Structures are given as structure tokens and as C-alpha cells.
N, C-alpha and C positions, 0 to 999 in steps of 0.2 A: 569309527570311533567307539570305544568300549569303555565301561565303568570300572573296569578292573584297574587296580593300581599299576601305574607306569613308573619307570625309573625317573622321568623328567617329562613336564609338560612341553618342553622345547621340541620334543620330537613330534608333537601333535599340532602346534601353532603355525599355521601357514604364513602368518604375518610376523614371524619372529625377526626377520631381517629388517623389516621396516622399524619395528619397536627398538631394536638394538641401535640402529643408526639414529634414531630420534632421541632415545633416552640414555644410551650408553649401556647401562645395567637394566635390562628390560624386565617387565612383568608380563603375564598373559594379556593378549590384546582384547579389546571389546568384542571384536568379531568372533574370535575363538571362544570366549566365555558365552556369548549368546548362542553360538552354535552347539557348544557342548551341552548347555542346559536345555536347548531344544531337543537333542537326541536323547538326553537322559530321561526327559519327561517328567521330572519331579524337581521339588525345591530342594537345594543343597545349601548347607551352612558353610561358613568359612572353613571350619575344621574339615568338613567332608571333602570340600574341593581340594585342601591342601594335602589330605590323605590320598586322593585318587590321582593327583598330579605329581605326587612325590615331592611336595614342597615341605622343607623342614627348617631351612635357614630363616633366622629371625627377620633379616632385612627382607627376604622374599615374601614372607607371611605378611609383614607390615605393608609392603608395596601393593599386594593382592588386595588386601584390606581397603587400602586407599582407593584402589580402582573400583572395587565393588561399591564403595559409598559414593564415588563420583557417578557411577552409572545409575545408582539410586537417585541421586539428586537430579540427573538428567532424564529421569523417567524411563530408563531402559529396563531397569529391574525393579522389583518390589520386595521388600523384606517383611516377612511375617513375625508374629510374636514369639516364634520359636527360633528366630534368627536365620531361618531359611531364605535363600535368594531364589526368585522365580521370575519367569518371563511375564512382562505386563500384558502382553497380547494373549497369553495362554490362561490368564485369570479373569477374563472378561472385563478388563481395565482398559482405560484410554487416558492417554497423556496429552496435554494440550495448554493452550493459552486461553484465559477467561476474559470474556468480554462482558462487561457490565451493562446494564440497561437502566435507564432513568425511573422505570416502574419497580425497580427492586429485584427482579430476576436477573438471570445471566445466561451466557452460553459458553460452552467449552469448544474451541476450534482445535480438532485434533492435529497433532504434529504430523501424522501420516496422511493428512487429507481426509476427504470424505465428509458426510454430513456432520454439522455441529450437534452437541447434547445440550438439552435444556436443563438449566440449574434453577431450582425453586428460590424464591426469596430466603426460605429457611436455610438452604445450602449456602447462599451468598453472604450470610451473616459471618462465615469463616473466611471470606474472600474479599479482596478489592480488584477492581478492574486492572487487568494487565498481569495479574499473578499467573504462574504456571502450576498446574495440579495434576494429580492422578485422581481419576473419577471412575467409579463403578457404575455400569449400566444397571439400572433398577427397574426399567420398564419403559412403557410408552405413555406419555400424557395424552389428554382428551383431544389434542390437536393432531395426533399421530407422530409426535417427535419423540425421539429417544431421550430418556431422562436420566440424569446421573446424580450420583451422591458423592461427596468429596471423601476420598480415601486419605490423601496426604496432599499438603502444599509443598510443592518442590522449590519454588523460588518466589520471593516477595518482589514485586514490581515497584511498589510505592514507597518512597522514603520521606517526601514532603508533599504536602497539599496546599493549594491556594484556595482561600475562601473568605467568607464573612465571618467575623468574630462576634459571638452572641453571648449575652448573660442574662439568664432567667433564674430568678429566686436563688441566687448565689451559685448556680451552677454555669459553668463556662464551656462553651463548645465552639466549634467552627464548622459551618455549612459549607461543604466542598463546592467550588466553582464548576468543576468538571461533573456534569450530571450523570456520568457512567459510575461515579462513586457515590453510592446512595446511603452510606453510613455516615453520621456527624462524627467528628473527631472530638472527644472529650479532653478538656484541658484542665489539669488540676491547678489549685490556686497558686502554687510556686511556679507554674510554667506559663503563665500569662504575660510576664514582662510588663511592658508599658502599653499593651493592647487596650483599647476601649471598645466598648460595644458599638457594632456598626462598621468598624474599620475592615479594610481588606488586608488579610495577613497571609504569611506563609507559616504553616504549623509543620513542625518536624516530628515524624512519628517515632515515639519511643516504644510502643507496643503494638503489635498487629492485632487485628480482630481474631477472636477464637471461637465464635459461635455463642458463647456465653456471655463475653464482654466485648464492648465497642472498642475501636481503635483508640489509643491514648497519644497525646501529643504535647509538645511545648512550642510556643510561639518563637520562631526564628527571626522573622522580620515583619514589621508593619509597613505595608505599601501604601496606604493612604485612606482618606475618608471616602473617596469615590473614584471611579474610573477616569482620571484625567487623560487628555490627549496623549497617545503613545503608550499608555499603560495596559491597553488591550493585548498588545503583542507580548508584553512583558509577563502579564498574567497567563496568556496562552502558553508560553514557554515553560513557566514554572508549573503550571496546572498539569501539563502533560509530560513533564520531567525530560524535556529536550535538553541534553548537554549544551552549555554555551561557553563556559570557561575552558580554556586549554591549558593541560598540564604543561609545566615548564619544560619538561624532558621532550614532549612532542614538539614544541615550538623550537627547541634547540636543535632537534634533528631536522627539522625544516630548514632552519637557518643554515645548517651546516652544509647544505648542497651548494650554497652561493646563488649567484644570479645568472649564471650561464652554464650551459651543458659542458661538462668536462670532456676534453678531447678524447681521453681514454674510452669514455663511455660510447663514443661514435664508431670506434673501431669493430671490425667484423659484422657490421650491420648493412642492409641493403640502403644504398645512397639514392634517396628520392628528392634530394634538394633541388635538382633541375626540372623535376615533374611538376606542373603548374596546378599543385593541389590548392584548393580554397576552402575556407570555412564560410558557411552560410547559417546565420543566426538571426535572433531579434535585435532590435536596435539597442535594447538596454542590457543585453548579454554581456558579461564579463569574463567568464570562463568558456573557452572554446576547446571542447574535447574531441571534435570530430572534423575531418577534412575530406573532401572528395575530388576525384578526377575521373573522366569518362572519355573513351575514345572508340572509334568503330575499327574492328579487325575483320574484313571480309563481311560475311553475313552475321557476325557475332559482335557484341559489345564487350569491352573490357573495362570493368569498374574498379577503382581502387577506393577503399574506405580506410583512412588512417586514423587511428585513435591514440590519444596521448598515452604513453607508456608508464602509467602511474605504478604498475608493480615493479618497475625498476628501481624506483625511489622508496616505495612503501614495502619493506621486507616483513615477512611474517614474524609475529611475537615482538616487534619493535614497540616503542611507546606511540609512534605514529598509527601503526596498525591497530593497536589496541583501542586508540581513541576513535579511529575511523570505524572500526567494528561496532563499538559502543553506540555510536551515532547512527550507523547503518545507511544514512543518506543525508544530503543536504536538504534543508527545509526553507521553502520560498514563501515569505509573507509579502503582502502588497507593497511594503516599502523597504524591505531588507530581506537579506538571506543568511541562514545559519549554515556555513559550509561544512561538509564532512571532513575536509582537510584544511589545514592552515593556509591563508592566503599566499604565503611564499610559495606553495605548490599550486593551489587551486587556480589562482590568478597569475602565477609566475611560470615556473618551470614545467608545469603540467598543462599549461594552457597554449594552445596552438596559435600564438600570436604572429601576425605577419612579419615577414622578413628577419626571422631569427630562427636559429637551428633548434630542433626539438626532437627528442626521442619519441618513437611512435611504435605501435604494433599495427602492421597493416594487413588488411584482408584483401587480397586480390581475387576477383571473381570474373568468370566468363559466362556471359549469357547468349543462349541462342535466339533465333528469331522470335520464338514464342515466349521469351522472357524467363526461361528455366535456367537455373545455374548448371552448367555442364562441367565446370572445373572451378576449384577454389583452393587456395592456399594461404597460409598465415606465415608472417616473417617479422623478425625485429628490424627496424628501419630507422634512419634519420631522415627528417623532412624539413622543409622551409615553406611555410604557407605564402602563397604568391598574392593573396588578398583576403581581406575581412569584408565579407559581403553580407548584406541584410537580405531577408526574404523579399522585401518590397523591391529592392535593386534587381534582384535576379528574375523576379516576375516581369518587371519593366523589360529586362533584356530578352527573355525567351518567349514570354506570353505576349506582351504588348509590342515587343520588337521595335522599341524607341530608338531612332536612328542616332540621336545624340548620345544616349546612354551606351548604345552598342559600340559607338566609335571611341567613347572614353575607356571601355574595357575591351578594345579590339583584339588584344592578345589572348583573352580568356573566352570570347565569344564562341569560337568553334567547339570548345570542350563543354561549355554550358549548354549549347544547342544539342550536342550529343547526349548530354545527361537528361535533357528534357525529352528527347526521343526515347531514350531507354525508360524513362518513367512512364511515358504513355503506354509501352509495351508492358511493364510491370503492373500498371493500373488495370489493363485488361486481364492479366493472369489473375490479379487479385479478386476481380469480379467473378472470374470463371471458376475459381476454386470455392467461392462462396464466403470469403472473409467479410465480417459483418462491418457496416459502416453506419452506426447510429448517429442521427441528426441532433447532436447535443450543442448546447450553446455555452460558451465560457465567457467571462467578463473580466475587465480590468478596471481598477479603481483609479481614478484621476484626483489628485489633491489640489487645493486652492491655498489662500493664505491661512497661516496659523495651523497648518496640517489639518485642515477641514476637508472632507470629501466635497469636491465640486461636481462630479458626476460619475456614474457607473456606466461603462460603455461596453458593448459586445465586442469580442475579438473576431477578427475576420482572418480566415485560412485561405491562401491562394495556392496556386500550383507549386509555388517554390517550397511551402510547407509540406506539402504532400510528396513532393519530389524527394526531399531529404528524409522524410519518414519512410518512404519505400527503400531507399538506400540503406538506411539503418536496419530495417526489418531483414533485408536480404543478408546483411553482414551478421546479424544475430542468428539467422538460419543456418549460415555457413559455420559459426562457432558451435552451434549445437551438433551439427553433423560431424564437425571435427572431433568433439568429445566422444561421440558415438563411434566414429571410425576407429579411433585409438583406444576405445575401451577405458576412457578416463572418467574418473568421478568428478562431477561437476554440479553446479546449481543450474537447474532448468527454470524457466518462467512458464509455470503450468497454469492452464485454465481449463477446468473440468466442464463438461456439458451439464445441462439441467438435471437436478436430482428427479427421482420419480414423483416425490410430492410436488415440486415446484411445476413440473411438466403437466401434471393432472390439473393443477389449478390454472395454468396458462390455457390448456385445451378447453377447460370448462368456460372460461372467459371468451375465448375465441368463438366457441360454439354459440354462445348468446349473440355474437356479432355476425353470425352466419359466415364464419371463416373457419379454415382448418390449417393445421400445420402438418406437413408431410413427415415421413420418416419413421412412422410408428413409435415403438417404445424407445428408439435411439435416433432421434432427429439429427442431421448432420448441420454444420453450419450453413450449407447451401440451401437447406430447407428453411431456416430462418431468413436468409438473404432473399429468397424467392417471395416469401410472405411480406417482407418489408418493401420489396419492389411492388407488389401487388396492391398494397394499400397506400403507396406514397401520395396519390392524389385525392384520397378521401379526406372529408372535413374532420374525421376523428383519428387521423393518421398519428397525431402526437399521443393520443391515449393508448393506441395499439402498440406503438414503439415503446412507450413507457413500461407498459406491463410485460412486453417481450424482453426488455433489458433487465427488469427486476426478477426474471426467471432464472438468470444466469448467475453463477457464483463469482466470487472475487478472485482475481488471479493472485497467485502466491509463488513463492520459491520452494523448490524441492529437488533433491537429487534423483528422485524417482520420476522419470519422464513419463507423461501421459498425454503430451501434446498441448496445443493451445487452441481451444475450441473457437474463440472469437476471431482468431487470424486464420483459422482453417489450416493449421500447420501441424505436422507431425512431431516436430521437434523445434524448440525455440529457447534460446539462452540470451540473457541480457549481456552483451559484450561492449556496447558503444558509449558508456557514460561512466568510465571508473573513476573520474573525479567527484562525482556527486551520488554514485550508487556502489555500496560495498559488494553486492553480488557480481557485478561486472568486474570488479578487481579480482575477485576470486576466480572467475572464469579465465581472466588474463593468466593467473598463476598456473592454471591447468595446461592451457595452451603453451606457456613458455616452458613448462616441465617437459613436454613432448619435444618441442623444438630444441631443447638441450639435451636430447638423448635419453630422457628419463623414462622409466617404465611405470605402468599403473600401479604395481606393487610397491614402487618407491616413493609414490606420492604421499607426503606427510599429512594427509588428511583422510579420515575414515568416513564411511557412509554415516555412521552416527554423528560424527563432527559436522557433516554437511546438513544432516536433517536439523540439528540444533541451530546451525547458523541460517539455514533457510527460514525456520520459524522466527528467529529473532529479527532477520531482516524484512519479513513480512509484517512483523509487529511494528518496527520502527517506520515502515511506510504508512501503516494505518495511523500510527501516532502522529505523524507529520500531517496527513490529511485532516485529522481531526482538529489539530492545533491551529492550522490554517483556517479551517472552516469556522472555529470559535472566533478568532480574531476578525474575520470578514463579517460575521453575523454581528458583532458588536459594532463595527464600523457602519454596517448598514442601519443598525438602530439608530445610532448617533445621526446618520444622514436624514433619517425620517423624523427626528425629534420636532422639527419646526414645520412638519407637514401634517400635524394632527388636524383632523376636520376636512381635509381635502379629499377629493373623489379621483379615483383612477380605475381604469379598466385593467382587469386581470384575467388569468387563466388558472383553473384548478389543477394543481400539481400533486395533491395528495389527498386521500379520502380515509378517514378513520371514523371510528364510533364516536368520538368527541367533537368532530368537526372537520373543516375543510382547510386545506393548506392552499393559499392562492399567491401566484407570483404576478407582481404588477407589470403590465406591458411597457417596455421601454425604459423601465426603471430598474428591473431585475432584482427586486426585493421581494421576499416571501414573508407572509404573515398568516395568521390562523382566523378563520371565521368559526367561532365556537358554535356548537350545535344549539346552544340556548339563544343565539342571536338571530337564528333562522325563523322564518315566518311561524306564526303561533300554530304549531302542529308537533305531533310526535314523529321523530324520524327513526327509521330502521337501517342498519348499516348492512350492506351486501358486499362481503369481502371478495366474492367471485366477480361481481360485476363492477367493483370499485366505485360505488355509489351510495348516496344517502337517498331514501325514498320516503316521502312524507305520507303517513297513514290516511289522513283526512283529504288533503289537497291533492295528492298524487304528485306534487312537485318532486322532480328528481334532480339531484346534483350528482354529476359524474366527473371522473378524472378526465381533464381536457376540455371540460365545458368553459366558456367565457362566463365572467361574473364581474359586475361593477360593484366597486366596494368604496367605503369611506375609512379612513384611518382613524380608529377609535382610541387606541393606547399604545405607548411605546414604553417598554421596561428595559433599561439598559443592564441592570443587574442580572435579569433573567434572560437577556438577548431575545426578548419576544415582542412581536408586533401583533396587535389585535385589529382586526377588520370587522365592519359591519356591512352586511349586503344592502345595496340601496333598493334591491327588490322588496325589502321589508316595508319601506315607506309607501311604494306603490300598492303592495298588498294591504297594508293597513288602511290606506285611503279607499280602496276598493272594498274592503270589508265594512268600513264605516258607512260608504254609500249604500252597500246591500242592506245593512242594518236600518238605515233611514228608510229605504224602499219598503222593507218589511213592515216598519211601523206604520207607514203611510196606508199600506193595503189593509192592515188590521183597523185603522181608524176609519 
């Protein structure tokens, strides 16, 4: 490619055909623009690009201008004061999503992956949690983290905020409920409506923060005086901006498919209706998006994983697609779900309900005796689930081998037994390759009368849970390999290994414990797994496992495959839950494109499109996690209100400079022991050893230690529970006895 004037850019753009098919009258593709600017090695204005590409037509000039502005909004290009467009990567700039912190600072999570950038409180004055921005790397902070300065805000994420309305000396403002938003929202006198001081409100932003001014808003809705039962979920939804209302066009599209699969849609599909595929889910599940079947073929196993064919119904750029993309995923609160797709699809046509015809995308896999996939293929199919089974029922059949239950499901038992045999082989393979299996405890909330929490119980996983998990992982691996084999653009589920900084901190901690992590500068998942196995029977195993887990990054979606460190897999893509995860739907589209004879160049999504989509879906996943956590924390606070003064045994789950986080054993509620409530001493925080050390007493509080505490205070608004250590009472009594003894000796 050269910078000399050409007769037409059409001769140079390798993606012209795709752009022509997509838009009719095309403009230069994003890939071509990026490649051209990369090779030119300089910033070019719109006028310079038009001159070099032979663009003179007014429509073409305007189309190119719109595309450049769109690429600027998406963080692919940056425009300087002289109107020159350049590559973000070439200008020491980073594009990403902002994650706010309650203490006022923040972090930028780069779109392209890698370590986050620290944003000082001063930089965060221009931003709100969830915004997308272009940041310039300005150096390294005192903790060795790259630090950034905001160049441009690309996208505002916050349109409304939930919080408490306050009035002081005639000034009105709202304190956000979401602690990641650390700026109060100023409310002018004409924007307060009927809100009274102390009420919980939804404030609509009319001006975003600028660095010099705080965000400005008007009261949109008054929610109430306090958090009444049920309000915690409503507040979590509004606080995190989770879409709830359905656009009428999306609902109309969903209703338009009817209640049964049309006969025309079943034509030219692999007919699996006679194959005894079954769904295996939890007791409370309502949407069934996967079904399985297994049989032996000589020394090999044949496994079918059938997934609801959501992409047949949800076509690109429809109202359903736009709303599904906006939501990114379903959100599961303790007592309700916010689905990604309307119930007409999620609980109807796209749910693999028993004894009804359903469209599916099936992954057929052949495993050898060692549990390795030796062949796999995908196909569009029509199926009929032969049973809706629960995890407990399957465990009773294949593990407990209960004669009565096995007789009840006699026609399915042979296939379920083969499935369990395959699981055992896959489980062995998982352990041999080093996939990590951290021992974490999940809980479920049980309600009593008046929607009050009756108890919080630990969830128990049996072989049936693990069996389905291994089947889904295998299908996801096959999907990733399919994308690679056909050179298709797709979203991978990537999980990077530990960064140098996190690895150094982990090794320093392990060294103090007399332990070591193998693998040198690049430890493998197997190195982590070997260490987990080594410490499993130690009294401090929980502490070691927690620190190891914190050394790893969060898994995200990205078109650039770097493998999945936690699962010890070279390629992994989410394929098995298109009802509740948009990335799975996108992977289905890529697979269908190939099955229908399409070529990679014809796929209507670019690498840049998928970078943006992956970042968005990673954000909606985090958003859902944070919203659910907020709601659960409020519910747990409510549960503890009548337990103030009671004593519990706990375990230290977090250590900071300001105190200890303690989880109550058997109750699964976490609270804070503030450093000022510890025994009369000065405590030094050791971040490497994850402990507090008393200067005078020598008392040490460490992550994973047991601690007996009393519930001192519960704050519903702040979702905080304060504990006091009972050791203080013993310590004070001992100190008083010592003082009396010293006085007697003096006398």
C-alpha cells in the first residue's frame, strides 16, 4: 500500500465485498482504515484521506466522515486538535471501561486485555463508574501500577442514579447508593419535585461530570422513606442500570413466532426426535437451554450436546437482537430473574421442554478412552426432550443407584450410566491437564412468611452437577476449535494467567508459608493445581487457596484467543447458553454462517465489532454480579437486624489496613471488625502476609484465622454489619488482673 493518490480506494480495500453486501453503497472498511493509517505512520485528516483515496463525491466524503467519527467514538481512532486521525495504540493511549472504587479512585480495564490502569481521584472527577474512555499513560504510581490521565470520554454509562436525597443549607443533592459512584449528584431547586430529605429516589442525570463541575440531575421518582421488603432488588436494578422494561417491538417480534415450532423451520435439519436427549437442571429452573445424550461405540464414547437454537429466532439488528445485546445476559436475583430474552422465547420456544419439538444446534463429539475429543461436528437439528430431570434425580440414578428410581426411568438409565462413565474419564483428564478446582462455597436464601429470610443455606454440588459441567465445557471447547478450524471471527472466553505484579506478591506470600509455586515466571495451571493439592489437608488451606485465587484475573470475552488459564484450555468459547448469554448467541451465528456455506470474509461482523461486543458483554456480566451482590448484602443485613448482641464463630475472609472482614460460620454472613475495636494496641497491616500485627501484644490476625465475634451494629442503608471480637473481653479482663497484681506488688 502506498500514500500516492489512487483512482479509487475500492482497489485497495480487501473488505469491499462485505461492505457492499452489508450497506449497498459502501464506504472504506474499518480494517482498511486502520491498516492504511498503520502503514502511513502519521495522522491524516479527512481531507488528506479523501485526496489519497480519490474520494470526491459528496456522499462518499460524508460517509467516510461518519465512519471516522464512529471509529473515534469506539476508541479505535483519536483525533487531535488539527483534525488529524491517528491510531490509539500508536499514541501511547489506551481505550477501555472505567471501574470506580468507593475510596474515590478508579481503574481503566483495557478493551484489548492486559493490566488495568490506575486513575487518581482527580481523574475520576471527570468520570462515573462504567464510562468508556481513552486514557494516556502518564507513568507508574507508588505501587508499581500504570497510571492514566483521561484524554476523552467515549461513552457515558450512567443515565440515572439511585440514592438518598439530602438537603443541607438550601443545597440539594443525592448520595448514590452504588458505592462505585463516588460523586454526589447536585439537584437544582426546580429539579427536586416532591422529594423530601432522607427519601430514596431515582435521579436522572441532565449533565455529566466535567472535572470542574459535579454531575447535575433532576428527581425522576421517589421510591420511599426506607428500604421496605422487596425494594432492595428494585434499587439494585435501578442503581446498576439493568434494563427491565421490554420495548413493544421486541415483545411483538417474540409473540409473532407463536407457541409451536413451524413445520417449515424443521425441514432440512437433522432429526433427533427419536434420540433420548434429556435436560438436567436444578429444581427451580424454568428455562432449559441444553440437553445431553451419551452412548458407547466400541472403545469410544459418543456425546450429543443439543443447545436451543436461539439464533434462528433472534436475527441480527432486529428489535429482539438489539434488546438482547443491550442486556448482555440474564440476571438472577434470589427471588426473581431478569431474562435476556422475553419469556415467549426464554421459557417457551427456546426452552427445551419435554415432549415438544424444538429447534436446536447440536454438537456431536467422539471421545477416546482417555477422554480426548477425536472428532466433533455441529449441525442444525430438531429434537424432542425425553425427560426433564433434576440434578438430585440423576445423582440418585447413577451414583446411589436407587433401584426404585432406576426402575422409574428404566428407558433412560443405560444412557445416563454411559454419561456418568464418560464424566469420570473427563474428570480424570481435567485433573491431569491441571484445570483448577477452587473449593468455594455458594449459598441460597430461603424465605419465610412476609418475604423475610428464614435461613441462608450452603448449596451442595453432586456428581450430576459436575457431569453436566464437563459436558458443557467439552461442547464449548469444540465450538472454539470449530471457529479456529474455519478461521471464523468469534468471541472467545479468555482467562489470562497471573500478571507479573500479582505473581510476585503471591510468591512472596507463599515464601513466608514455606511454600513455592513451580513454573518460574510463567506458571501453568498444573503448577497451581499441584500446589492446591499439596496444601489441601493443611489447617491454613483456606488462606492459601484464597490468596492463590486472588492472584488470577477475571475471565472476559474477546475475539483474540489467549486460552483459558483456569480451565487449562488453549481455546474456549461459550456456546451452551444462548438463552441467557449474548456471547453464546454470537458464537451460534458464526457456526451457522459456516454451516450455511458462508466464508470468513462474508461474515457481517468485523474484529472491531467483536472487540466492542466482548467488552460490552464483559461489562454486563460484571454489572449483573454487582447488582445481585448488592441485593444479597441488603437481605443479609435485614436477616441480622434481630441478632444484634448475639455471639457467633467466624473465619477471617479479608484483611485490610482498617480492619478484618469476618464470615460467620453456618450463617454465611460477612461483617467488619474495625481495627479500632481490636485489643488496645497499634496494629500494622502486612499486605504480603494478609495479616494485622499488634506492635505491643504481638497479636496476629491473619486471613483464614478463626475469630469469635459479637454482632455490634447493622446498617441497612450502607449494607454494613459491624462485629466486635470477643477476645477483647478476655484481653481486658486479663489486663485488669495484671494491673491489680502490679498494684499489690507495689503495695
